[in-house]
NUKOL-305266 format. One record per residue (C-alpha): chain; residue number from 1; x, y, z. Coordinates in nm, 4 decimals. Layout:
ATOM|roba|bagu|X|Y|Z
ATOM|A|NUM|X|Y|Z
...
//
This chain:
ATOM|roba|bagu|X|Y|Z
ATOM|A|1|9.9521|3.6943|4.4658
ATOM|A|2|10.1499|3.4531|4.6725
ATOM|A|3|9.9973|3.1827|4.9361
ATOM|A|4|10.1852|3.3468|5.2500
ATOM|A|5|10.0259|3.6674|5.1181
ATOM|A|6|9.6434|3.5285|5.0606
ATOM|A|7|9.7160|3.3539|5.4261
ATOM|A|8|9.7969|3.6901|5.6222
ATOM|A|9|9.4512|3.8760|5.4297
ATOM|A|10|9.2236|3.5844|5.5498
ATOM|A|11|9.3756|3.6138|5.8991
ATOM|A|12|9.2925|3.9647|5.9212
ATOM|A|13|9.0184|3.9440|5.8079
ATOM|A|14|8.9000|3.6774|6.0860
ATOM|A|15|9.0798|3.8874|6.3559
ATOM|A|16|8.8297|4.1806|6.1945
ATOM|A|17|8.5113|3.9603|6.2225
ATOM|A|18|8.5941|3.8180|6.5914
ATOM|A|19|8.6175|4.1912|6.7302
ATOM|A|20|8.3097|4.4033|6.7654
ATOM|A|21|8.2902|4.7325|6.7084
ATOM|A|22|8.3313|5.0381|6.8867
ATOM|A|23|8.0310|5.2022|7.0725
ATOM|A|24|7.9907|5.5284|7.1813
ATOM|A|25|7.7077|5.6848|7.3975
ATOM|A|26|7.6907|5.9801|7.6383
ATOM|A|27|8.0698|6.0231|7.6761
ATOM|A|28|8.1053|5.5892|7.7290
ATOM|A|29|8.3117|5.4174|7.5149
ATOM|A|30|8.2824|5.0226|7.4830
ATOM|A|31|8.5745|4.8699|7.3379
ATOM|A|32|8.6907|4.5027|7.2930
ATOM|A|33|9.0141|4.5434|7.4937
ATOM|A|34|9.0257|4.1907|7.6891
ATOM|A|35|8.9751|3.8398|7.5230
ATOM|A|36|8.7604|3.8184|7.8681
ATOM|A|37|8.5539|4.0687|7.7213
ATOM|A|38|8.4381|4.4628|7.6172
ATOM|A|39|8.5971|4.7491|7.8613
ATOM|A|40|8.3296|5.0311|7.9084
ATOM|A|41|8.4724|5.3444|7.9696
ATOM|A|42|8.3387|5.6477|8.1731
ATOM|A|43|8.3499|5.8585|8.3714
ATOM|A|44|8.1107|5.9971|8.6880
ATOM|A|45|8.1090|6.4433|8.8294
ATOM|A|46|7.9022|6.4960|9.1420
ATOM|A|47|7.9557|6.8745|9.3142
ATOM|A|48|7.9440|6.9683|9.6621
ATOM|A|49|7.8687|7.3237|9.7692
ATOM|A|50|7.8880|7.4206|10.1223
ATOM|A|51|7.9830|7.7783|10.3064
ATOM|A|52|8.3230|7.8581|10.2949
ATOM|A|53|8.5573|7.8196|10.6010
ATOM|A|54|8.8114|8.0978|10.4530
ATOM|A|55|8.8539|8.4351|10.2861
ATOM|A|56|9.1187|8.6497|10.1622
ATOM|A|57|9.1347|9.0079|10.0488
ATOM|A|58|9.4207|9.2511|9.9328
ATOM|A|59|9.4197|9.6102|10.0592
ATOM|A|60|9.6936|9.8279|9.9142
ATOM|A|61|9.8277|10.2003|9.9166
ATOM|A|62|9.9542|10.4291|9.6223
ATOM|A|63|10.1474|10.7612|9.6957
ATOM|A|64|10.3535|10.9712|9.4860
ATOM|A|65|10.6021|11.1804|9.5613
ATOM|A|66|10.9290|11.4131|9.3996
ATOM|A|67|11.1850|11.1322|9.3958
ATOM|A|68|11.1396|10.7767|9.4181
ATOM|A|69|11.3191|10.7223|9.7656
ATOM|A|70|11.0591|10.9597|9.8830
ATOM|A|71|10.7710|10.7714|9.7018
ATOM|A|72|10.9213|10.4521|9.8722
ATOM|A|73|10.9703|10.5973|10.2225
ATOM|A|74|10.5800|10.7303|10.2211
ATOM|A|75|10.4735|10.4113|10.0480
ATOM|A|76|10.6013|10.1914|10.3520
ATOM|A|77|10.4922|10.3977|10.6212
ATOM|A|78|10.1316|10.3609|10.4866
ATOM|A|79|10.1581|10.0267|10.4475
ATOM|A|80|10.2924|9.9454|10.8388
ATOM|A|81|9.9402|10.1098|10.9389
ATOM|A|82|9.7572|9.8893|10.6850
ATOM|A|83|9.9243|9.5908|10.8003
ATOM|A|84|9.8770|9.7186|11.1810
ATOM|A|85|9.5138|9.7180|11.1288
ATOM|A|86|9.4745|9.3410|10.9355
ATOM|A|87|9.6359|9.2401|11.2780
ATOM|A|88|9.4098|9.4381|11.5198
ATOM|A|89|9.1526|9.2764|11.3603
ATOM|A|90|9.3183|8.9690|11.4453
ATOM|A|91|9.5355|8.8772|11.1410
ATOM|A|92|9.7702|8.6606|11.2165
ATOM|A|93|10.1520|8.7696|11.0762
ATOM|A|94|10.1783|8.4343|10.8653
ATOM|A|95|9.8699|8.5010|10.6908
ATOM|A|96|9.9755|8.8506|10.5687
ATOM|A|97|10.1964|8.8079|10.2673
ATOM|A|98|10.3108|9.1237|10.0061
ATOM|A|99|10.1512|9.0339|9.6984
ATOM|A|100|10.2843|9.3334|9.4401
ATOM|A|101|10.5318|9.6446|9.4880
ATOM|A|102|10.5432|9.8552|9.2132
ATOM|A|103|10.7380|10.1514|9.1246
ATOM|A|104|10.6827|10.3868|8.8505
ATOM|A|105|10.7652|10.7443|8.6684
ATOM|A|106|10.4744|10.9834|8.6064
ATOM|A|107|10.4860|11.2595|8.3309
ATOM|A|108|10.2367|11.4585|8.2392
ATOM|A|109|10.1341|11.3859|7.8781
ATOM|A|110|9.8499|11.6806|7.8424
ATOM|A|111|9.9029|11.9672|7.5615
ATOM|A|112|10.1937|11.8470|7.4881
ATOM|A|113|10.1266|11.9199|7.0841
ATOM|A|114|10.3987|12.1157|7.0768
ATOM|A|115|10.7168|11.8676|7.0323
ATOM|A|116|10.7808|11.9404|7.4133
ATOM|A|117|10.8641|11.6435|7.6042
ATOM|A|118|10.5578|11.5314|7.8356
ATOM|A|119|10.6335|11.6764|8.1915
ATOM|A|120|10.8325|11.4851|8.4596
ATOM|A|121|10.5487|11.4969|8.7619
ATOM|A|122|10.7701|11.2236|9.0120
ATOM|A|123|10.7335|10.9131|9.1044
ATOM|A|124|10.4512|10.6599|9.2211
ATOM|A|125|10.4683|10.3646|9.3898
ATOM|A|126|10.1543|10.0907|9.4994
ATOM|A|127|10.2129|9.8277|9.7626
ATOM|A|128|9.9822|9.5575|9.8032
ATOM|A|129|9.9186|9.2812|10.0801
ATOM|A|130|9.6417|8.9871|10.0971
ATOM|A|131|9.5243|8.8168|10.4316
ATOM|A|132|9.3599|8.5356|10.4843
ATOM|A|133|9.0845|8.4479|10.7649
ATOM|A|134|8.8775|8.2366|10.8684
ATOM|A|135|8.6528|8.5103|11.0360
ATOM|A|136|8.3791|8.4883|10.7476
ATOM|A|137|8.1491|8.7077|10.9710
ATOM|A|138|8.4331|8.9323|11.0113
ATOM|A|139|8.5233|9.0371|10.6577
ATOM|A|140|8.3104|9.3569|10.6562
ATOM|A|141|8.4551|9.5391|10.9048
ATOM|A|142|8.7905|9.4366|10.8166
ATOM|A|143|8.7822|9.5950|10.5012
ATOM|A|144|8.6353|9.8912|10.6942
ATOM|A|145|8.9396|9.8798|10.9107
ATOM|A|146|9.1874|9.8549|10.6028
ATOM|A|147|9.0312|10.1831|10.4658
ATOM|A|148|8.9945|10.3609|10.7460
ATOM|A|149|9.3870|10.2904|10.7958
ATOM|A|150|9.4201|10.3889|10.4264
ATOM|A|151|9.4138|10.1021|10.2131
ATOM|A|152|9.2987|10.2811|9.8911
ATOM|A|153|9.3060|9.9811|9.6430
ATOM|A|154|9.0647|9.6516|9.8004
ATOM|A|155|9.0652|9.3199|9.5956
ATOM|A|156|8.8444|9.0235|9.7118
ATOM|A|157|8.7620|8.8652|9.9016
ATOM|A|158|8.7961|8.5510|9.7556
ATOM|A|159|8.6236|8.3253|9.9224
ATOM|A|160|8.6967|7.8758|10.0003
ATOM|A|161|8.7856|7.5839|10.1906
ATOM|A|162|9.0636|7.5074|10.4288
ATOM|A|163|9.0503|7.1377|10.3139
ATOM|A|164|8.8501|7.1081|10.0005
ATOM|A|165|8.9015|6.7245|9.9593
ATOM|A|166|8.6266|6.6669|10.3250
ATOM|A|167|8.3571|6.7861|10.1153
ATOM|A|168|8.4126|6.4778|9.8721
ATOM|A|169|8.3696|6.2215|10.1395
ATOM|A|170|8.0433|6.1796|10.0809
ATOM|A|171|8.0668|6.2500|9.7188
ATOM|A|172|8.2928|5.9567|9.6309
ATOM|A|173|8.0352|5.7359|9.7747
ATOM|A|174|7.7599|5.8713|9.5718
ATOM|A|175|7.9750|5.8616|9.2306
ATOM|A|176|8.0739|5.4798|9.3002
ATOM|A|177|7.7084|5.3845|9.3221
ATOM|A|178|7.5951|5.6262|8.9660
ATOM|A|179|7.8472|5.4645|8.7891
ATOM|A|180|7.7478|5.1273|8.9229
ATOM|A|181|7.4285|5.1800|8.8292
ATOM|A|182|7.5546|5.2886|8.5026
ATOM|A|183|7.7701|5.0186|8.3854
ATOM|A|184|7.4931|4.7621|8.4934
ATOM|A|185|7.2247|4.9928|8.3068
ATOM|A|186|7.4721|4.9221|7.9569
ATOM|A|187|7.5505|4.5802|8.0444
ATOM|A|188|7.1708|4.5311|7.9980
ATOM|A|189|7.1411|4.6972|7.7078
ATOM|A|190|7.4385|4.5177|7.5352
ATOM|A|191|7.3190|4.1963|7.6242
ATOM|A|192|7.5556|4.1002|7.8884
ATOM|A|193|7.4563|3.9490|8.2384
ATOM|A|194|7.6433|4.1803|8.4728
ATOM|A|195|8.0336|4.4182|8.4818
ATOM|A|196|8.3554|4.3714|8.6326
ATOM|A|197|8.4960|4.7025|8.8031
ATOM|A|198|8.8541|4.7514|8.6371
ATOM|A|199|8.9361|5.0652|8.7155
ATOM|A|200|8.9020|5.4070|8.9240
ATOM|A|201|9.0723|5.7243|8.8415
ATOM|A|202|9.0043|6.0653|9.0704
ATOM|A|203|9.0078|6.3774|8.9152
ATOM|A|204|8.8095|6.7304|9.0238
ATOM|A|205|8.8246|7.0799|9.0151
ATOM|A|206|8.7717|7.3494|9.3113
ATOM|A|207|8.5241|7.6423|9.2264
ATOM|A|208|8.5649|7.8907|9.4919
ATOM|A|209|8.3668|8.2627|9.4175
ATOM|A|210|8.6062|8.4118|9.1524
ATOM|A|211|8.7386|8.7632|9.3443
ATOM|A|212|8.6135|9.1096|9.3337
ATOM|A|213|8.8095|9.3666|9.0885
ATOM|A|214|9.0399|9.6004|9.2657
ATOM|A|215|8.8133|9.8783|9.3701
ATOM|A|216|8.9168|10.2111|9.5559
ATOM|A|217|8.6708|10.2744|9.8473
ATOM|A|218|8.6251|10.5554|10.0739
ATOM|A|219|8.4572|10.4788|10.4305
ATOM|A|220|8.2241|10.7387|10.6664
ATOM|A|221|8.3198|10.6711|10.9446
ATOM|A|222|7.9502|10.6860|11.0697
ATOM|A|223|7.8648|10.3931|10.8366
ATOM|A|224|7.7371|10.0541|10.9051
ATOM|A|225|8.0284|9.7992|10.8593
ATOM|A|226|8.0226|9.6786|10.4568
ATOM|A|227|7.7838|9.3738|10.4052
ATOM|A|228|7.9836|9.0925|10.2382
ATOM|A|229|7.7688|8.8114|10.1463
ATOM|A|230|7.9976|8.4976|10.1138
ATOM|A|231|7.7109|8.2642|9.9209
ATOM|A|232|7.8429|7.9489|9.8505
ATOM|A|233|8.1799|7.7829|9.7336
ATOM|A|234|8.1695|7.4429|9.4868
ATOM|A|235|8.3910|7.1042|9.4826
ATOM|A|236|8.3348|6.8877|9.1875
ATOM|A|237|8.4562|6.5247|9.2038
ATOM|A|238|8.5737|6.3423|8.9285
ATOM|A|239|8.5598|5.9708|8.8931
ATOM|A|240|8.6859|5.7863|8.6050
ATOM|A|241|8.5316|5.4254|8.5634
ATOM|A|242|8.6425|5.0695|8.3238
ATOM|A|243|8.4296|4.8079|8.3691
ATOM|A|244|8.4180|4.4957|8.2043
ATOM|A|245|8.0985|4.3452|8.0528
ATOM|A|246|8.0481|3.9906|8.1505
ATOM|A|247|7.8751|3.7170|7.9685
//
């Protein structure tokens, strides 16, 4: 073995001995990333829950006719009534959006075991719109009005916040204080004097209530308004921290 190879091996062993081992605990990592001191990396999450200030509902109608043209025309007439009902409840035009139109032929497959083709019945059209509103207490009456106007398919409501980031103003301060305390605790346990903040990055997720599945509804004109409970929606803030441990 040459002197050059022996010298290279000795240098490598010396570098390994001088480098602290990587330590991991509870999702935190300490690495010897700099000569100034090891770097501690971890994340802190804070969840904020509050009453939603907006909701979205979907409503649609399904029509059937012998021809595609007749089915589309009948559906358009029915949808005009549905949209008018939404606007009558205070929904603005810019908050109403078509979310799906489907035209398909319909066949009767019953008792066709004799080798004959299925019997053609006509064409079916389904059309759905989504309406957004900030009148949370009016969701029940809105759903009833849509059904009374001819809506047969109801989807929602799904609740959310107009400005999810506004929920996180206080959470950021709480997360930073928690991170500082956690970093100081690591420094103490590892025999260091304190810590220095190196970097912060933010990530998060907004968690609105999941929408209800689409259902078919029928309303009794004499019944009370459909009860709707908005509950709370959550917004989770995640901050990623790097601290340098200082001797």
